[in-house]
C-alpha positions, 0 to 999 in steps of 0.5 A: 500499499502506497500513501502519499503524506502531506505535512501542514507545516514547512517549518525544518523542525517541525513536530508534524513533520516529524510524527509523518516521518514516524508515521512511515517507521511504525506503520505496518509491514508493506505500507509506505509513505512518500511525502510531498513537499507543499512548498512546491505549490504556488499559492492558489490562483484562479486566473492561473487555473483557468490559464492551465495547471503549473506543471508542480500542481499537476505533479501534486494532483497525480501523487494524490491521484496515484496513492491509495490513501492519504496521511495529513499532519498539521499544527493548528494556526488560529484554531484551524489548519496552515495555510500552506495545506489549504492551498494544496486542497484548494489546488487538488479539489478545483476541475478538472477531475479533483483527485481527492474523490473517494481517498481514504484519509487519516489526520493526525496533529502535534501542537505545543499546546495542551490539545494537540492541534484538535481544532486544526484536525476536526477543521481538516476533517470538515474540509475533506468531507466536502471532497468526498474524503474518507476520513478514518474515524479513530484512533485519533492522534492529537500530540499535545505537548509535543516538545517533550514527545520528541527528542532534539533529532526529531524522532518520536521518543515517548513510547504512549504516542509511538503506540498510539501512532502504530495503532492509527497506522493500522487502524488506517491500513485496515479502513483503506484496504476496506474501502478499496474493496 
């Protein structure tokens, strides 16, 4: 199973990028996660779309289309998802033939705060439901106080959180396979 990982943070030392790497490490055998750097996408502009999709946008849409499922990680910015993630969703959601339609997705968030990005997690669910993306209902992964869960190299070291991520990835693998029939 080939999954596409999309991290809403563009920061080099991002806890959410580290969380995505942990998901790849803890995924069941036979499941791989290829990441897509959202910094490659230009800001969404309807005039640009109407004149022809930029090459990077086409490549992004094809990566989404080719994936067996999507794994999102994102910090919470002002009780919502990041601009870079919303931009990617906007590029992918437009005609022709939006590639998110019918895809299974997993969402994980990490934050230095006590709620672990809960508002971003649930806001992203709302956005994806509109695009007919099937989001894994649980177990949810919202890593609170992220600074204490990762080491200085970005490795997820908290054993309870590692177990939750592994359980999440196992459940997502089963969920995505069921959706595929």
